[in-house]
ROLUMDREN-423934 format. One record per residue (C-alpha): x, y, z. Coordinates in nm, 3 decimals, m for minus. Each point is the difference from the previous one (the first is absolute). Last residue first. Layout:
<pts>
X,Y,Z
X,Y,Z .
...
</pts>
This chain:
<pts>
X,Y,Z
0.343,0.290,1.499 .
0.305,0.165,m0.156 .
m0.107,m0.059,m0.358 .
0.208,0.095,m0.305 .
0.298,m0.225,0.072 .
0.308,0.038,m0.218 .
0.107,m0.354,0.099 .
m0.259,m0.187,0.206 .
0.162,m0.292,0.182 .
m0.263,m0.218,0.166 .
0.112,m0.221,0.289 .
m0.256,m0.262,0.107 .
0.114,m0.140,0.334 .
0.098,m0.363,0.046 .
0.259,m0.099,m0.261 .
0.226,0.307,m0.015 .
0.303,m0.077,m0.219 .
m0.168,0.131,m0.317 .
m0.063,0.338,0.166 .
0.364,0.036,0.108 .
0.134,m0.093,m0.343 .
m0.224,0.235,m0.193 .
0.057,0.269,0.259 .
0.376,0.001,m0.056 .
m0.036,0.024,m0.377 .
m0.253,0.283,0.028 .
0.215,0.186,0.253 .
0.312,m0.018,m0.217 .
m0.193,0.107,m0.309 .
m0.157,0.294,0.183 .
0.334,0.111,0.145 .
0.153,0.001,m0.348 .
m0.301,0.185,m0.141 .
0.041,0.293,0.240 .
m0.127,0.146,0.330 .
m0.195,m0.300,0.124 .
m0.278,0.048,0.254 .
m0.091,m0.339,0.144 .
m0.335,m0.052,0.167 .
m0.115,m0.241,0.268 .
m0.326,m0.183,0.053 .
m0.197,m0.194,0.255 .
m0.329,m0.184,m0.053 .
m0.214,m0.242,0.198 .
m0.203,m0.241,m0.213 .
m0.372,m0.071,0.032 .
m0.098,0.144,m0.335 .
0.193,0.320,0.065 .
0.145,0.116,0.333 .
0.208,0.302,0.094 .
m0.126,0.207,m0.292 .
0.239,0.291,0.056 .
0.280,m0.259,0.035 .
0.151,m0.056,0.345 .
0.368,0.093,m0.003 .
0.327,m0.124,m0.143 .
0.105,0.270,m0.033 .
0.150,0.258,m0.234 .
0.325,m0.101,m0.170 .
0.219,0.264,m0.165 .
0.231,m0.085,m0.288 .
0.311,0.129,m0.170 .
0.182,m0.329,0.039 .
0.276,m0.084,0.250 .
m0.237,m0.116,0.274 .
m0.218,m0.184,m0.250 .
0.063,m0.361,0.106 .
0.003,0.075,0.372 .
m0.308,0.219,m0.009 .
m0.175,m0.254,m0.218 .
0.081,m0.287,0.234 .
m0.137,0.200,0.294 .
m0.323,0.072,m0.186 .
m0.030,m0.367,m0.094 .
0.031,m0.104,0.363 .
m0.244,0.263,0.129 .
m0.258,m0.076,m0.268 .
0.026,m0.375,0.062 .
m0.043,0.034,0.376 .
m0.292,0.243,m0.020 .
m0.182,m0.208,m0.261 .
0.047,m0.324,0.193 .
m0.123,0.162,0.321 .
m0.313,0.132,m0.175 .
m0.109,m0.348,m0.105 .
m0.218,m0.024,m0.313 .
0.287,0.121,m0.216 .
0.094,0.296,m0.219 .
0.319,0.203,m0.051 .
0.007,0.284,m0.255 .
0.321,0.143,m0.149 .
m0.012,0.339,m0.174 .
0.270,0.112,m0.241 .
0.046,0.364,m0.097 .
0.237,0.156,m0.251 .
0.162,0.341,0.023 .
m0.102,0.363,m0.033 .
m0.310,m0.073,m0.215 .
m0.085,m0.154,0.240 .
0.045,0.073,0.374 .
0.320,0.144,0.142 .
m0.186,0.193,0.276 .
0.125,0.347,m0.095 .
m0.026,m0.086,m0.369 .
m0.358,m0.119,0.037 .
m0.103,0.324,0.170 .
0.160,0.215,m0.269 .
m0.155,m0.220,m0.268 .
m0.347,0.077,0.134 .
0.056,0.374,m0.043 .
0.118,m0.036,m0.359 .
m0.264,m0.256,m0.096 .
m0.290,0.215,0.122 .
0.114,0.298,m0.204 .
0.068,m0.222,m0.301 .
m0.353,m0.140,0.007 .
m0.179,0.334,0.032 .
m0.367,m0.047,m0.091 .
m0.062,0.284,0.250 .
m0.251,m0.200,0.205 .
0.230,m0.301,m0.018 .
0.277,0.221,0.140 .
m0.209,0.099,0.302 .
m0.137,m0.348,0.066 .
0.337,m0.178,m0.002 .
0.157,0.295,0.183 .
m0.241,m0.038,0.295 .
m0.177,0.329,0.069 .
m0.353,m0.128,m0.069 .
0.038,m0.287,0.251 .
m0.359,m0.078,0.099 .
m0.089,m0.057,m0.363 .
m0.271,0.037,m0.261 .
0.123,0.059,m0.353 .
m0.245,0.151,m0.250 .
0.115,m0.014,m0.362 .
m0.151,0.200,m0.284 .
m0.024,m0.053,m0.374 .
m0.036,0.154,m0.341 .
m0.287,m0.060,m0.242 .
0.245,0.036,m0.290 .
0.116,m0.354,0.072 .
0.226,m0.194,0.238 .
m0.097,0.206,0.305 .
m0.010,m0.279,0.255 .
0.180,m0.336,0.023 .
0.331,0.176,0.074 .
m0.108,0.076,0.355 .
0.014,m0.371,0.073 .
0.359,m0.020,m0.125 .
0.118,0.311,0.184 .
m0.159,m0.110,0.327 .
0.149,m0.348,m0.036 .
0.347,0.130,m0.075 .
m0.001,0.244,0.291 .
m0.121,m0.269,0.238 .
0.259,m0.247,m0.120 .
0.282,0.255,0.042 .
m0.118,0.092,0.351 .
m0.021,m0.365,0.109 .
0.338,m0.095,m0.155 .
0.181,m0.008,0.336 .
m0.256,m0.254,0.123 .
m0.161,m0.008,0.344 .
m0.338,0.110,m0.146 .
m0.101,0.361,0.060 .
m0.102,0.111,m0.348 .
m0.174,m0.314,m0.116 .
m0.361,0.097,0.070 .
0.066,0.374,0.038 .
m0.142,0.126,m0.330 .
m0.350,m0.083,0.116 .
m0.313,0.041,m0.211 .
0.179,0.086,m0.323 .
m0.262,0.153,m0.228 .
0.064,0.008,m0.371 .
m0.215,0.223,m0.219 .
m0.021,0.061,m0.373 .
m0.030,m0.355,m0.131 .
m0.163,0.033,m0.343 .
0.325,m0.069,m0.190 .
0.052,m0.346,0.151 .
0.358,m0.132,0.004 .
0.073,m0.265,0.262 .
0.349,m0.147,0.033 .
0.047,0.070,0.366 .
m0.193,0.098,0.313 .
m0.308,m0.215,m0.054 .
0.167,m0.318,0.131 .
0.134,0.203,0.294 .
m0.336,m0.006,0.178 .
m0.340,0.085,m0.137 .
m0.312,0.207,m0.044 .
m0.113,0.081,m0.354 .
m0.265,0.269,m0.024 .
m0.243,0.080,m0.282 .
m0.044,m0.338,m0.165 .
m0.162,m0.079,m0.334 .
0.228,0.249,m0.176 .
0.122,m0.250,m0.259 .
0.349,0.002,0.153 .
m0.140,m0.075,0.346 .
m0.195,m0.296,m0.138 .
0.313,m0.122,m0.179 .
0.200,0.036,0.321 .
m0.252,m0.203,0.199 .
m0.029,m0.281,m0.254 .
0.376,m0.022,m0.051 .
0.081,m0.027,0.370 .
m0.275,m0.253,0.061 .
0.128,m0.220,m0.287 .
0.268,m0.173,0.202 .
m0.246,m0.077,0.276 .
0.014,0.125,0.359 .
0.034,0.374,m0.060 .
m0.231,0.104,0.286 .
0.216,m0.095,0.299 .
0.331,0.072,m0.177 .
m0.106,0.358,m0.055 .
m0.214,0.185,m0.252 .
m0.324,0.156,0.121 .
m0.285,0.123,m0.216 .
m0.228,0.302,0.031 .
m0.288,0.136,m0.208 .
m0.102,0.319,0.178 .
m0.365,0.057,0.093 .
0.043,m0.073,0.371 .
0.288,0.242,0.046 .
0.076,0.027,0.373 .
m0.131,m0.348,0.085 .
0.166,m0.165,m0.301 .
0.322,0.184,0.084 .
m0.010,m0.130,0.356 .
m0.034,m0.358,m0.126 .
0.287,0.035,m0.244 .
0.224,0.150,0.268 .
m0.090,m0.289,0.230 .
0.110,m0.261,m0.252 .
0.315,0.197,m0.083 .
0.112,m0.010,0.362 .
m0.057,0.258,0.267 .
0.122,0.065,0.351 .
m0.087,m0.119,0.347 .
m0.265,m0.242,0.116 .
m0.037,0.002,0.378 .
m0.035,m0.302,0.225 .
m0.209,0.066,0.309 .
m0.082,m0.356,0.106 .
0.306,m0.028,0.230 .
0.121,m0.359,0.004 .
0.355,0.109,0.103 .
0.217,m0.146,m0.277 .
m0.252,m0.139,m0.252 .
m0.193,0.329,0.015 .
m0.371,m0.062,m0.038 .
m0.245,m0.053,m0.286 .
0.277,m0.137,m0.220 .
m0.087,m0.012,m0.372 .
0.013,m0.367,m0.083 .
0.345,m0.116,m0.098 .
0.205,m0.003,m0.316 .
0.349,m0.113,m0.100 .
0.138,0.159,m0.318 .
0.364,m0.034,0.121 .
0.108,0.363,m0.042 .
m0.327,0.188,m0.052 .
m0.144,m0.148,0.319 .
m0.379,0.016,m0.023 .
m0.274,0.086,0.248 .
m0.318,m0.132,m0.159 .
m0.346,0.136,m0.065 .
0.013,m0.096,m0.370 .
m0.117,0.343,m0.121 .
0.145,0.172,0.307 .
0.363,m0.095,m0.048 .
0.171,0.071,0.332 .
0.379,0.021,m0.018 .
0.208,m0.190,0.255 .
0.317,0.152,0.142 .
0.325,m0.173,m0.089 .
0.257,m0.180,0.213 .
m0.103,m0.320,m0.172 .
m0.138,m0.343,0.095 .
m0.260,0.107,0.260 .
m0.097,0.302,m0.214 .
m0.036,0.318,0.198 .
m0.274,0.198,0.174 .
0.166,0.328,0.098 .
0.070,0.062,0.367 .
m0.072,0.307,0.208 .
m0.117,m0.211,0.297 .
m0.332,0.182,0.040 .
m0.006,0.196,m0.327 .
0.004,m0.327,m0.202 .
0.077,0.060,m0.365 .
m0.106,m0.184,m0.316 .
0.206,0.166,m0.273 .
m0.023,m0.018,m0.380 .
m0.377,0.055,m0.029 .
m0.188,m0.087,m0.320 .
0.258,m0.194,m0.201 .
0.271,0.129,m0.230 .
0.264,0.264,0.060 .
0.164,0.214,m0.265 .
m0.282,0.253,m0.017 .
m0.081,0.162,m0.333 .
m0.315,0.165,m0.130 .
m0.011,0.036,m0.379 .
m0.242,0.242,m0.164 .
m0.199,0.028,m0.321 .
m0.171,0.285,m0.182 .
m0.369,0.078,m0.052 .
0.044,0.361,0.108 .
m0.229,m0.056,0.300 .
0.204,m0.306,0.094 .
0.322,0.200,0.014 .
m0.166,0.274,0.204 .
m0.119,m0.256,0.256 .
0.344,m0.159,0.021 .
0.166,0.341,0.041 .
m0.236,0.100,0.279 .
0.052,m0.330,0.181 .
0.378,0.039,m0.031 .
m0.016,0.351,0.145 .
m0.221,m0.096,0.292 .
0.246,m0.272,0.092 .
m0.093,m0.362,m0.052 .
0.071,m0.276,0.252 .
m0.195,0.206,0.252 .
m0.313,m0.115,m0.182 .
0.007,m0.323,0.199 .
m0.343,0.044,0.149 .
0.070,0.347,0.129 .
0.281,0.245,m0.062 .
0.251,0.165,0.230 .
0.116,0.345,m0.111 .
0.309,m0.002,m0.224 .
0.312,0.173,0.131 .
0.197,m0.317,0.067 .
m0.100,m0.116,m0.348 .
0.234,0.254,m0.157 .
m0.129,0.011,m0.358 .
0.257,0.033,m0.277 .
m0.117,0.126,m0.337 .
0.177,m0.094,m0.322 .
m0.053,0.153,m0.342 .
0.034,m0.251,m0.280 .
0.305,0.011,m0.226 .
m0.067,0.222,m0.296 .
m0.076,m0.149,m0.341 .
0.263,0.123,m0.247 .
m0.132,m0.250,m0.254 .
0.205,m0.279,0.155 .
0.091,0.075,0.360 .
0.323,0.180,0.079 .
0.336,m0.088,0.159 .
0.087,m0.297,m0.222 .
0.359,m0.060,0.106 .
0.285,m0.229,m0.103 .
0.275,m0.117,0.235 .
0.275,m0.219,m0.141 .
0.098,m0.267,0.253 .
0.347,m0.065,0.141 .
0.072,0.374,m0.016 .
0.029,0.058,0.374 .
m0.323,0.205,0.000 .
m0.174,m0.282,m0.186 .
0.114,m0.246,0.266 .
m0.129,0.236,0.269 .
m0.343,0.027,m0.163 .
m0.020,m0.376,m0.032 .
0.066,m0.046,0.374 .
m0.234,0.285,0.091 .
m0.281,m0.189,m0.168 .
m0.156,0.181,m0.293 .
m0.319,0.206,0.053 .
m0.173,0.052,m0.335 .
0.151,m0.330,m0.104 .
0.177,m0.178,m0.283 .
0.309,m0.217,m0.001 .
0.095,m0.063,m0.363 .
0.250,m0.280,m0.061 .
0.163,m0.010,m0.345 .
0.146,m0.328,m0.121 .
0.350,m0.139,m0.049 .
m0.126,m0.329,0.143 .
0.228,m0.011,0.306 .
m0.046,0.368,0.079 .
m0.376,m0.023,m0.048 .
m0.005,m0.301,0.235 .
0.188,0.196,0.266 .
m0.239,0.297,m0.018 .
m0.296,m0.236,0.014 .
0.149,m0.174,0.306 .
0.014,0.336,0.175 .
m0.365,0.073,m0.076 .
m0.114,m0.357,0.067 .
0.144,0.004,0.351 .
0.101,m0.353,0.096 .
m0.095,m0.192,0.313 .
0.074,m0.344,m0.145 .
m0.157,m0.126,0.217 .
m0.322,0.167,0.117 .
m0.119,0.361,0.015 .
0.098,0.103,m0.353 .
0.049,0.374,m0.033 .
m0.186,0.160,m0.294 .
m0.296,0.044,0.238 .
0.196,0.282,0.167 .
m0.096,0.232,m0.290 .
0.269,0.257,m0.088 .
0.032,m0.127,m0.357 .
m0.355,0.113,m0.080 .
0.056,m0.147,m0.348 .
0.302,m0.223,m0.048 .
0.056,m0.011,m0.377 .
0.249,m0.245,m0.150 .
0.101,0.057,m0.363 .
0.201,m0.194,m0.261 .
m0.025,m0.368,0.087 .
0.125,m0.224,m0.279 .
m0.246,m0.284,0.067 .
m0.213,0.064,0.308 .
0.041,m0.279,0.258 .
m0.232,0.164,0.259 .
0.205,0.060,0.314 .
m0.125,0.355,0.061 .
m0.353,m0.141,m0.011 .
0.066,m0.097,0.363 .
m0.086,0.349,0.130 .
m0.330,0.064,m0.179 .
m0.077,m0.030,m0.367 .
0.021,0.118,m0.357 .
0.203,m0.196,m0.256 .
0.074,0.110,m0.359 .
0.163,m0.216,m0.270 .
m0.241,m0.295,m0.023 .
0.066,m0.300,m0.227 .
0.372,0.009,0.087 .
m0.006,m0.359,0.129 .
0.075,0.115,0.355 .
m0.291,0.245,m0.006 .
m0.247,m0.269,m0.100 .
0.156,m0.228,0.263 .
m0.057,0.257,0.277 .
m0.361,0.063,m0.104 .
m0.076,m0.374,0.009 .
0.177,m0.038,0.335 .
m0.192,0.290,0.156 .
m0.331,m0.143,m0.114 .
0.103,m0.343,0.125 .
0.096,0.126,0.344 .
m0.326,0.191,0.029 .
0.001,0.376,m0.049 .
m0.095,0.233,0.284 .
0.366,0.071,0.082 .
0.082,0.175,m0.328 .
0.157,m0.060,m0.341 .
m0.155,0.154,m0.313 .
0.126,m0.074,m0.350 .
m0.075,0.265,m0.262 .
m0.139,m0.079,m0.345 .
m0.108,0.331,m0.149 .
0.280,0.253,0.049 .
m0.172,0.340,0.037 .
m0.352,m0.091,0.113 .
0.147,m0.289,0.197 .
0.221,0.239,0.198 .
m0.286,0.228,0.100 .
m0.225,m0.297,0.068 .
0.235,m0.135,0.266 .
m0.032,0.325,0.194 .
m0.380,0.017,m0.037 .
m0.038,m0.368,0.091 .
0.179,0.091,0.323 .
0.352,m0.083,0.115 .
0.025,0.299,0.237 .
m0.051,m0.209,0.315 .
0.261,m0.249,m0.120 .
0.258,0.279,m0.030 .
0.106,0.047,m0.363 .
0.280,m0.163,m0.196 .
0.024,0.040,m0.378 .
0.228,m0.243,m0.187 .
0.117,0.058,m0.357 .
0.117,m0.182,m0.311 .
0.239,0.067,m0.287 .
m0.046,m0.012,m0.377 .
0.119,0.359,m0.052 .
m0.360,0.112,m0.057 .
m0.087,m0.172,0.329 .
0.265,0.201,0.188 .
m0.109,0.333,m0.148 .
m0.364,m0.080,0.075 .
0.103,m0.082,0.357 .
0.148,0.348,0.038 .
m0.315,0.151,m0.151 .
m0.222,m0.191,0.245 .
0.207,0.093,0.305 .
m0.001,0.367,m0.100 .
m0.377,m0.022,m0.047 .
m0.030,m0.144,0.352 .
0.197,0.289,0.147 .
m0.252,0.247,m0.142 .
0.000,0.280,0.257 .
m0.324,m0.110,0.170 .
0.165,m0.047,0.338 .
0.329,0.190,0.013 .
0.289,m0.158,m0.186 .
0.331,m0.132,0.127 .
0.152,m0.235,m0.253 .
0.312,m0.158,0.149 .
0.190,m0.144,m0.294 .
0.222,m0.308,0.012 .
0.240,m0.105,m0.275 .
0.111,m0.326,m0.161 .
0.233,0.025,m0.297 .
m0.233,m0.111,m0.279 .
0.062,0.320,m0.202 .
m0.348,m0.004,m0.156 .
m0.181,0.006,0.333 .
0.234,0.280,0.118 .
m0.087,0.199,m0.314 .
m0.370,m0.030,0.096 .
0.038,0.116,0.362 .
0.168,0.340,m0.031 .
m0.212,0.144,m0.283 .
m0.293,m0.175,0.166 .
0.031,0.226,0.304 .
0.029,0.314,m0.214 .
m0.310,m0.098,m0.199 .
m0.197,m0.047,0.321 .
0.112,0.343,0.125 .
m0.095,0.170,m0.326 .
m0.344,m0.155,0.021 .
m0.074,m0.275,m0.245 .
m0.200,0.032,m0.316 .
m0.227,m0.240,m0.186 .
m0.117,m0.159,0.322 .
m0.044,m0.380,m0.022 .
m0.350,m0.077,0.117 .
m0.063,m0.164,0.337 .
m0.318,m0.201,m0.051 .
0.106,m0.305,0.194 .
m0.064,m0.367,m0.062 .
0.008,m0.253,0.281 .
m0.082,m0.346,m0.137 .
0.265,m0.195,0.189 .
m0.043,0.189,0.328 .
m0.233,m0.264,0.148 .
0.249,m0.272,m0.108 .
m0.190,m0.285,m0.161 .
m0.104,m0.307,0.195 .
0.223,m0.303,0.037 .
m0.190,m0.328,m0.031 .
m0.199,m0.096,0.305 .
0.036,m0.202,0.317 .
m0.305,0.067,0.214 .
m0.055,0.069,0.370 .
m0.362,0.062,0.097 .
m0.085,0.152,0.336 .
m0.275,m0.051,0.256 .
m0.041,m0.373,m0.064 .
0.133,m0.088,0.344 .
0.293,m0.183,m0.155 .
0.074,0.311,m0.213 .
m0.008,0.224,0.307 .
0.253,m0.230,0.170 .
0.227,0.000,m0.306 .
m0.008,0.380,m0.010 .
0.075,0.032,0.372 .
0.297,m0.244,m0.038 .
0.164,0.164,m0.304 .
0.208,0.226,0.225 .
m0.108,0.355,0.066 .
0.175,0.336,m0.021 .
m0.310,0.161,m0.157 .
0.199,0.126,m0.301 .
0.186,m0.330,m0.033 .
m0.321,m0.200,0.025 .
m0.155,0.210,m0.276 .
0.298,m0.037,m0.233 .
0.014,m0.378,0.038 .
m0.377,m0.040,m0.041 .
m0.040,0.188,m0.326 .
m0.341,0.164,0.018 .
m0.343,m0.120,m0.102 .
m0.304,0.222,0.033 .
m0.178,0.251,0.220 .
0.325,0.142,0.148 .
m0.187,0.109,0.313 .
m0.133,m0.351,0.053 .
0.351,m0.139,m0.034 .
0.128,0.254,0.255 .
m0.267,m0.103,0.250 .
0.090,m0.365,m0.057 .
0.368,0.064,0.073 .
m0.057,0.212,0.309 .
m0.259,m0.241,0.140 .
0.229,m0.299,m0.057 .
0.278,0.183,0.182 .
m0.231,0.112,0.283 .
m0.148,m0.342,0.067 .
m0.159,0.029,0.341 .
m0.302,0.227,0.011 .
0.047,0.161,m0.339 .
m0.046,m0.337,m0.170 .
m0.352,m0.027,0.142 .
m0.092,0.352,m0.111 .
0.133,m0.069,m0.349 .
m0.210,m0.315,m0.022 .
m0.312,0.194,0.095 .
0.081,0.266,m0.261 .
0.017,m0.268,m0.267 .
0.301,m0.172,m0.158 .
m0.193,m0.301,m0.135 .
m0.022,0.168,m0.342 .
0.371,m0.066,m0.047 .
0.299,0.229,0.052 .
0.282,m0.004,m0.252 .
0.350,m0.142,m0.037 .
0.226,m0.038,m0.302 .
0.296,m0.236,m0.014 .
0.236,0.033,m0.294 .
0.075,m0.218,m0.302 .
0.287,0.053,m0.243 .
0.264,m0.099,0.254 .
0.364,0.025,m0.097 .
0.202,m0.320,0.010 .
0.356,m0.007,0.126 .
m0.076,0.270,0.252 .
0.159,0.343,0.044 .
m0.104,0.080,m0.355 .
m0.370,0.037,0.080 .
0.084,0.230,0.291 .
0.150,0.259,m0.234 .
0.381,0.007,m0.005 .
0.179,0.322,0.090 .
m0.060,0.005,0.375 .
0.113,m0.363,0.025 .
0.327,0.100,m0.165 .
0.080,0.218,0.302 .
m0.059,m0.296,0.232 .
0.229,m0.214,m0.215 .
0.274,0.262,0.011 .
m0.019,m0.003,0.378 .
m0.114,0.298,0.204 .
0.159,0.307,0.156 .
m0.167,0.270,m0.212 .
0.301,0.138,m0.186 .
0.184,m0.325,m0.072 .
m0.308,m0.199,m0.096 .
m0.138,0.289,m0.205 .
0.325,0.029,m0.199 .
m0.014,m0.373,m0.075 .
m0.363,0.046,m0.105 .
0.097,0.277,m0.242 .
0.287,m0.202,m0.148 .
m0.236,m0.292,m0.067 .
m0.250,0.242,m0.151 .
0.271,0.142,m0.229 .
0.116,m0.349,m0.105 .
m0.360,m0.067,m0.110 .
m0.238,m0.222,0.193 .
m0.232,m0.240,m0.184 .
0.276,m0.214,m0.147 .
m0.144,m0.207,m0.282 .
m0.202,m0.320,m0.035 .
m0.075,0.015,0.372 .
0.000,m0.250,0.287 .
0.347,m0.154,m0.017 .
m0.022,m0.320,0.200 .
0.154,m0.201,0.286 .
0.337,0.173,0.001 .
0.265,m0.247,0.109 .
0.116,m0.043,0.360 .
0.345,0.091,0.127 .
0.102,m0.138,0.338 .
0.145,m0.328,m0.126 .
0.215,0.188,m0.250 .
0.190,0.171,0.284 .
m0.029,0.379,m0.045 .
0.262,0.208,m0.185 .
m0.209,0.026,m0.318 .
0.116,0.068,m0.354 .
m0.154,0.107,m0.328 .
m0.216,0.272,0.152 .
m0.340,0.154,m0.060 .
m0.177,0.290,0.172 .
m0.332,0.129,0.135 .
m0.216,m0.304,m0.072 .
m0.337,0.058,0.163 .
m0.167,m0.224,0.254 .
m0.308,m0.218,0.038 .
m0.002,m0.257,0.279 .
m0.016,m0.376,0.049 .
0.022,m0.092,0.366 .
0.198,m0.266,0.185 .
0.315,0.212,0.021 .
m0.032,0.237,m0.294 .
m0.074,m0.193,m0.320 .
m0.007,0.242,m0.290 .
m0.253,0.134,m0.249 .
0.137,0.268,m0.231 .
m0.094,0.348,m0.109 .
0.221,0.161,m0.264 .
0.171,0.336,0.055 .
0.351,m0.134,m0.056 .
m0.010,m0.296,m0.242 .
m0.103,m0.362,0.045 .
m0.212,m0.040,m0.313 .
0.265,m0.160,m0.222 .
0.170,m0.193,0.280 .
m0.309,m0.189,0.113 .
0.074,m0.328,m0.187 .
0.367,0.026,0.096 .
m0.079,0.006,0.374 .
0.087,0.330,0.171 .
0.149,m0.061,0.345 .
m0.132,0.214,0.279 .
0.165,0.269,0.213 .
m0.202,0.198,0.252 .
m0.003,0.377,0.053 .
0.100,0.175,0.319 .
m0.120,0.228,0.277 .
m0.286,m0.223,0.111 .
m0.345,0.145,0.064 .
m0.163,m0.237,m0.253 .
m0.157,0.061,m0.339 .
0.262,m0.199,m0.187 .
0.284,0.130,m0.217 .
0.164,m0.265,m0.222 .
0.365,m0.011,m0.108 .
0.015,m0.242,m0.291 .
0.279,m0.246,m0.075 .
0.142,m0.133,m0.325 .
0.279,m0.255,m0.027 .
m0.233,m0.291,m0.050 .
m0.123,m0.314,0.175 .
0.214,0.079,0.301 .
0.192,m0.305,0.130 .
m0.173,m0.207,0.265 .
m0.008,m0.028,0.376 .
m0.298,m0.208,0.121 .
m0.294,0.214,0.102 .
0.002,0.164,0.341 .
m0.211,m0.158,0.272 .
m0.234,0.252,0.158 .
0.037,0.047,0.376 .
0.190,0.328,m0.030 .
m0.253,0.144,m0.241 .
0.150,0.053,m0.348 .
0.054,0.350,m0.141 .
0.099,0.074,m0.360 .
0.355,0.129,m0.032 .
0.141,0.336,0.109 .
0.219,0.158,m0.264 .
m0.190,0.306,m0.114 .
0.131,0.256,0.245 .
m0.197,0.315,0.067 .
</pts>
């Protein structure tokens, strides 16, 4: 990226009178704009002391004043003096971004086809993207005027207001307005309308405390480690001390003590005066997880998506000052400004949630490896089921593979039973969701006074509303997605755009009244369980029930105290939970994600089955897994039953190699979106042709363009194409070419997803 382009002036703006530069010092400033360059500004003498690389500055950009980051300094400038504006202000007393973080963001910009300024925007918390951070947030709550009669009236013609008010009543208290509107995919308009009607109260309040701030765990430090744990640390700790930058792939079965290895490695870093970052998937960032690290290190900063901007900013600044040495958080916590970083842990490194969905579309796992290299730190990638990409890098010697093949205390892995649901007799009243074997195991578990987890990775009551007359599925009007019926709210909901409609009494396509409800969601599974086992204490954990930040903690604490017998849930109960009294895990349908049009479908299914199965048998009580499936012979199911990760990986790698999919090459996906289908088709065809011309000498294969699996989302038509790139040189050429082609397109949205993890 060049750093010579001057500040922009609109064509109709009169340029200032030519003058000589006030000083011989110039700053190259990166702005959060999709422009492949930085912008040169003059440094006035009074700002010279604070104008250093990594400092935030305010600059005039056209007619707007924006916040940017200085990424370089120079003593000369080849632009006409009349086109160079001075810096308006230096915003910090010291540089907030280290040279290593600047280098990391430059690497991200090059790898993920974005500008340096866009990459820097991922590093800075929202409070630092403005000149003045806000200490006050808006909270919203329902008022006493929100009665059942009012709800009925809103349901007749104000669906968005009804959805918002219903959610506020479910929350039973105040909630941050910005976060709630984002989750419901609503603008502020419905909230403002409810407030004018007196049905909702919007207040500006001082920042509340982080709900995870007081999490304290009871994880005691074991006096002795297993031989395997000691062997792993014998490799990791010297690498921390050497400061050379090294990556370890820690493959350990569930319950094998990976977390204790993380903790000991961080202890070694802290004792040497260095810091640490621990990344976990957002769904695994529980009070229990945070508590484990606080019990060992005391003051630990937590960074996650449920925090307000001010909460995140306060934690970020405490880390930057060196006050806190250990950070635990989700994907973006990778960029915490830890002083003298010594260890980065990426737990459950295979999780797709580590991939950012918006610009910059970075992968936190790969960025963690790069940051460790730049900082001379150790990166530990941990998982019971590592991604095939990480496994291949370890096989090539780029990562050091470490193994924990046994559970702590020699606890056996739980026995696994597979039930072929095609052979099950039909049930009545919804009981067909549970095989005879799973019902027997649940009853026996309850009789012994033990606990069970029932998993189904699909929320709602019924996932498919099907018309047998015209053989159509009831779909969202804005998305190419089937609607899911949620019985409790009696609404058909689109899980892509969050739009709702009244449950259709007849088929929207042919008006036939004989709509059928097919399949099961977690809401229906909970209801059936309550009917089958009326004395059991049951709770459900999914995004429909976990509305408030504290809901997660309350439910898990009740489960930990033995106040619940069965926990029903989606993927948020699949990871990070450690409850010794859980002896049974029932997987209602192992096929949910198995047949998606995604080459990683088998890998994801295997990983999910292995992770869910790992919640059982973590004590001397033992454990058992019951997997219900209509594809009992699928390799993902067979190898998960055998707890055989390497066996699955070997056979899956053969398929990937034949098709040149990762880890045998790089993958870039390009998505085209627009309200008009003709515009999408034309743009995709033109860009595809330009790619074929520009990459004809590279080791690359281009698939498409073609209609995307989700042909329409939120009112926009979608096409996509994929690039398979055999080596790094081809990947760099393609990324550079795509950056220019995407930037040149002014009508259609062109999204370049480098190292894509979703094919939908």
